N, C-alpha and C positions, 0 to 999 in steps of 0.2 A: 504494499500500500504506499502511495507517494502522497505527501501532504499537498493540498491544492496550492498553498502559498509557494512551496518549493517549485512546483511545476510552473506556476505563473512567472516566477523570476527567470527560470530557464527559458521559458517561451519568449520573454522579453529580450533575453540575450541572443537567442537564435535569430531574431529578426533585426538585431543591431541597435536596439534601444539602449540609451545610456542609463546606468544605475547611479543612484546617489546614496541614500541611507537605507535602501531596502534590504541590503545584505544582512543587516543586523538581526533580522527575524528569520533568516534561513536556518534550517536545522543542520546540525553538525556534519552529517554525512555529505551534504550537498554544498556547504559553504565554500570549501576549498575548490570544489569543481567550478562553482559560479565565478569565483575570483580568477580561476585559470581561464575560463571561457572569455571573461571580460578583457583579457590581455591578447586574445587571438583575433586575427582578422575574421570578419563575419563569415566568410565562405568556408572557413575551416572548423567552425564551431560545431556543426552537426556531426561531422566525423569524430571529433573529439568526445562529444557527448555519448555516441554509440560505443566507442572504445571503453569509456569509463564504466558505462552500465554493464558491459560484458565482464570487465575485470572484477566487479564486485558481485556478480551473479544476479543482477536484476534484468528481467526480461524487458527488452526495449519496447515491447507491445504495451507494457504497463505504463510507460512514460507517454507513449502515443495516446493512450486512453485518457490519461490525466490531462494532457494538453488539449484534447479534443473539446472538452467542455469549458475552456477558459478563453477569455479575450486578453491577450497580453498587452493590448493598448488601452484596456479598460481599467477600472479600479481594482485594487488587490482583493483577493478573498480574505475572509476573516482569518487571523492567525490564531485566535483563541475563541473558545465558546464560553457560555455562561455557566457551564457545569462546575460544581464545587467538588466533584468526585471523579476518579478515574474509572475506566471500564476496560473490559478485555479488548475492546477495539483500540484503545490507546496502547496496550501491550503489543497487539498485533502490528501496530504501526511502527513501534520502536524496533521490533524483531525484524520486520520486512525491510526497514530502512538501514539496518546494519550492514555496512560494507564489509566485505571479507577479502583478505589477501589470499588465504587458503581456506575455502569454505568449511565451516564448522570446527576449524582448528586455530586459525590465526586471524583475528578480526582487525579491520583497518581503522585508523584514527583513535585507537585506544591502547592500553597497556595489556600485553599478554605475558605469560610467564612460562618458562620451562624449568622444572626442578628435577635434579637427579643427584645421586650420591657423587662424592668427589671421584674424579677419574673415570666416570662412566661414558663421557663423550658429549657433553653439552655443547662445547665449542665446535666439535666435529659435526654435530647434527645441524647447528646453526650455519656452518659453512656449506653444508650440503644443500640447505635451502637457498643460500646465496648462489650456489652453482646452478640450481634449477632456475632461479631468476635470470641469471646472466645468459644462459643458453636456451631460455624459453622451453625448459623441459616440463613434463607433467609433474604434478605434486605427488608426494609419496603414496597416496591412495589411488593414484591414476586419474584424479580430476584434472581437467584441462587447465593449463596456465595460460590465461589470455593476455598476459603482459608481453610486450615486445622483447626480442633479444637485446642483450646488452643493458638490461635493467639492473641498476646498481643496488648494493646493500651498504648502509653506513654503520660502522662499527665504533661503539663507544667503549674504549678499552679501560678496564679496571684492574684485571689481573696482570696485564702487561707481559703476558707470555708470548711475545712476538715470534720467537724462534719456532715454537710449536705451531703457532697459527700460520706462519709463512710456509712451513714445510707441508702442512695439511692442504693449504690452498694450492701449492704446486702439485701435490699428489692428485688433487681433484681437477687439474688442468685450468685453474682459474688464473687469468691474467691479473697483474697488479692493479690495473685500472678498475677491475670489477668490484672492489671493496674500498669505499672511501672511509677515511678515519675521522673521528670526532676531533682529533688534534689538529694543530696548525702545521703547515709545510715546514716552518723553521724549527719545529720541535715535534716531529711525528711520534716519538716514543714517550712524550710527556704524559704525566698523570693528569687525569681529569677529575675535577671536584664538582659534582652536580648540585652541591649545596650553594654554589656561587652563581648568582643571577647573570653575571657577565659570561660565564661559561655556557650556560643554557642559551643565552642570546646568540652566542657564536655557533652553537650547534644548530640552532634554528636557521642561521644563515647558510651553514653548510648543507643542511637538508634542502634548502631552496636551490643552492648551487648544483648539488649532485643529483637531485631529483631521485632519491632512492625509493624503493617500494617497501623496504624493511629497514628498521633501526634496531641493532642488537646492542644490549647493554651487558657486558661481560666482565665481571658479575655485578649484580646490584649492590651487594654489600661492600664492594671495593671502591665505589664511586661516591660514598658519603661517609661523614663522620658522625652522623646522627644514629641514635639508638632506635632502630626501626620496630622494636618491641613496644615502644611507648607511643600511644595513640597520637599525641600532639606532635611528636617529632616525625612520625611516619607521615602524618598529614602534611607537614611542612615540606617534606622531601618529595612525596608522590604528586602533590597537587600541581606544581609547575610542569612536571613530566607529562601528566595526563592532559593538561591544558595544551602543551606543545604538540602532543599527538593529535588532539582534536583540531587544532588550528591548521596543521599541515596535512591532516588526513592520512598520515603514514602509519602503518602498523609498527608498534614498539614491542620488542621481544626481550624481556628481562631474564637473564640466566641467574639461577640461585641453586642452593643445595637442599637436599632432603635430610631431615633428621633421622635418627635411628628408628623412629616410628613411621617412617615413610611420609612425613609431612614436610611441606616447604618451611624452611627455617625463617621465622618471622612471620607470624600469622597475619600481620597487617598487609603484607604483600598479596596474600590471597584475597583479602577484602578489597584491595584497590584494583586488582587485575580483572579484566572482563573474561579472559580465558586462562585457565591453569592447566598445563600439560605436565605430565610426569613421565620420567624415563628411568627404568631400572635395568639391572643385570642380574636376572634371577639365578643363573647357574654359571658363576664366574670361572669355575674349574672345568666343567664339562663342555660349556658353550661360551667360551671367552669372548667371541665376537658378536654374540646375540644380545639384543635389547628388547625390552617391552615398552611401548609407547602408547599412552592413552590420554584422553581429555578427562581431567578430574573435576573441573568446574567450568560451567558455561551456562548461558541463559537459554540455549536451544537444546534440542535433543543431542545427546552425546553420540559421536560417531564410533564405529567399531575400533577396538584397539588394533594397533599395528605391531608386527615384528620387524625388527631392524637387523640386518647383517652388516656390520661395519666393514667397509671395503677400502682398499688402498686408493682406488680412483673415484670413490663415491659410495654412498650407502645404497643397499638394496632393501626394498620393503616388501612385506607380505601380510596376509590376514590371518596368519597362524602364529601369534606371538608366543614366546616361551611363558610357561605358567610360573607364577610366583610360588616360592616355597612357603610352607605353612609357618606363620610367625611363631616365635618362641613365646609360650604362654606364661612365662614367669619362672622364678627360681634362679639358681646360680647358672652362669654360663658353663658350658662343658669344661671339664678339667683341663683338657689339652689346650683349649682356646685361652683359658686363664694363664697357663704356663707360657704360651706364646706372647701374650700381652705383656707379661712380667719380663720376658726376655727382651722385647723391644724397648720397654721402659728403661731397663737397666742399661742396655747398650747405648741408648740415645741420651742418657743422663749426662754422659761425658762430653757430649757435643754432636754435631751433625755427622751422619754416617752414610756411605753409599749403600743403596738397597742391595746390590749384588753381593756386597761383602756380608751383609746381614744374613742373606739367604744361605751363603756358603757356611757361615758359622752355625746356623740353625740346623742345617742338614748334617753337619759334622757331629751333632748330638743324636744322630739317627732319628730325627723328627721329620714329619712330612711337610714338604714345601707348601702344600695347600692350606695347612693350618696357620702358617705364618702369613699367608696372603689374607686369610679371613681375619686374623688379628689386626693386621694393618688397616683393613677396611673398617673394622669396628672402631679403631682408634681415630681414623680419619673422619668418620661420620660423627663420632663423639667430640670432635674438636681437640683431641689429645695429641695429635700428631699432624704435621703437614709434609707435603712432598714438593720438592723443587724439580719439576720435569724439564725446566729450561737447561739444566746442567746434565751432561751426559758422561757416565750413567747418572740416573736420577739420585737425588740426595734426600734423606729423611731427617726431620728435625722434630724434637719433642717440644710441645707447647707448654710453656711455663704457667700460663694463665688461661685454661680452657674456656672460661666464661667470655673473655674478650675475643677469643678466636671465634666462637660461635656467634657472637654479636656482629662480628665483621662480615660473616657469611649470611646473616639473616636479612 
């Protein structure tokens, strides 16, 4: 369903009429489109409108029907009615007007979230989406991607793990120009503080210059000093981001971590996000390249979960995701897991250690390597340990204050 006022504004633009203050009442999904059309020559506007409708999954016939009953040169239709209550019709209008980058998975003009355990492949998954945008490939569930080739992704770097990101993008065949950065050309590896209004304004300018379809924040907890567990601080951080997404009409995708209970760290991010996607690795020993991907929160019907096979040149997707293992119902962890955690804690107390050396020492005790992997995963999820994968081989470090570590990832 398309609001009559929105259709009236677009109708005026299509016939070349000049707009003044009318855009203030246009609903969020169509405001950025109207501003874009106003900058184009009149003869190019119809084509641009059709392309926009296809990209967000709205049938162009719905727009033609909406325009048919309006006089673009006449007075505007009412933008509000006299009702003091909402109805299901209002909900239907909101849902039908929601633009989608990837239908049912990533919504346009709002904040979306991908949450996974550390080291599961959030960055690689987001880069695979960038690959599909740049090469105009179908979305992971085989839905058509209506955006043109060479559509960029803008990356707001928080983890600053550029070596890993660069290697993965090269593996995927992504040219350097396919991913614009939130940083400036004179300091491309510089840290970004999204608490700073000037930084947000600069990112808005880079969105306008690069014209990306997707903005990735990697990771959310690393671009703010605020405690996102506190309502007032979370509100202060997320409100400008959500406003920027709405003004630009671009899909924002924040990457964050899962807690040991498989919940996104920092429940406020779940409240602020329109869509929350979770990704897990149910069987790290038996199926180390397999992931489970599903929509955990959305305003529409949830799509079927997907399976991911992490590949060197890009990810492969299917509709038979690996099943999650049954959660531990309480009690003490297994004895061997306790022993492995104690081993890592002891070895890392003296300082940073290479992971390969830790594995060698553990196996010298006639212990199974898989148990040590499970222990490291447990410590990573609990914020007790961190890994520096930018160093080869990777290096592990014990976290002296786990509460601060989890807050940074929340």
